[in-house]
N, C-alpha and C positions, 0 to 999 in steps of 0.2 A: 623466761621470755614467753610471751603469749603464743599460743598455737592456733593455726588456721587450717581448716579442712577445705580443700579445693575439690569439689565434686564435679566430675566431667559428665555432663548430660548430652545425649545425642539420640538420633533415630537409627536404630540397629539395621533397619531395612536399607537405609542409604549407605551405611557402612558395608553391608553385605554386597552391594553393587560395585564396590571398588575392586580393581584388579589386585592380584597378589603383589605386584610391584608397588602399587600405590599404598597398599596396607603396610608393606615393609618400610617404605619411606617415612610414613607417619611414626611407626615404631622406632625407627632410628632417630627421628627428631626427639621423641620422648626420652630415649636413652641419653641423648646429648644434654637435654635439659636436666635430667636426673644427675648427670655428672657435674653440671654447673651448680645445681642446688647443693649437692654434697660438698663440693669444693668451697662454697660460700658458707657452709655450716648451717644451712637452713632446712635441709631435708630430714624429716623424722621417719617417714615411710611413704611409699608410692606403690600402687598395684593396679593392674587391669583386672576387671571382673569378667567372669564367664557370661555368656549370653543370658539374657533375662529368663529364657525358658527353663533355666536350671534353678531358678529362684524358688524358695519356700518361705511362706509367711506363717509364723507361729503366733497364735493368739493365746497367751497363757490364761488359764481359767481360775487361778488363785488357789487351786487345790493340788498343785504339783503336776497337773496335766494341761492339756490345751488342744486347740484345733490347728491342724496343719493344712495349708492350702498351697497348691502349686501356683507359680507366678506365670507371667508378670501380673501386676496388680493395678497399675495406674491406667486411667482412661485416656492416656496420651501415647503418642509414638515415642516420646523421649523417655529414656531410662538412664540410670546411672551406670556408666561403663567403666569407671575407674576413679581413682582419687590420688591426691597428694596431701600429705600432712606435713605442714611447714611450721617452723618457729620464726616469727617475724616480729619486728619492733612494734608494728601497728597495722591498722586496716589498709592504709595506703601502700605499705610495702607488700602486703599480701596480694592486693589487687595488681600491682606492677608485675609480680611473679605470674599471676594468673594470665595476664596479657601475653606472656611468653610461651604459654602452653601451645603445642602444635595444633593447628586447625585440622578438622576433619569435617565430614558432611554433617551439617546442622549442629555442630558442637556449641555448647554453652557451658560456661564454667561458673559454678556457684561457689562463692567465697563465704565461709561461715566461721566466725570465731568459735573456738572450743571453750565451753564454759569452765571456769576454774572450779576445782573441788574444795 
């Protein structure tokens, strides 16, 4: 079955402004969705990511070394904050699951098919 990566993009500063209770509610909604996806046999993996300030970018030099740069790297406020990796019948099913992801401040969900090997 085809796999789809649902990337959760958002503005970390907006999320930082949420109260602890608001953050907990969103986490609980994600956990409920994870249970639903698991029960439906769709979930391969799902994780939240640390703050983008913990990011490292490695640019390999082709000689076994490379340059390491501290993040974040995008010229935008939106960063990837987590993901769901699903097995879905097609693009439409993946999009329908993406619509069920709990909302947060400035959340956008990118749905990308995983390329077959």
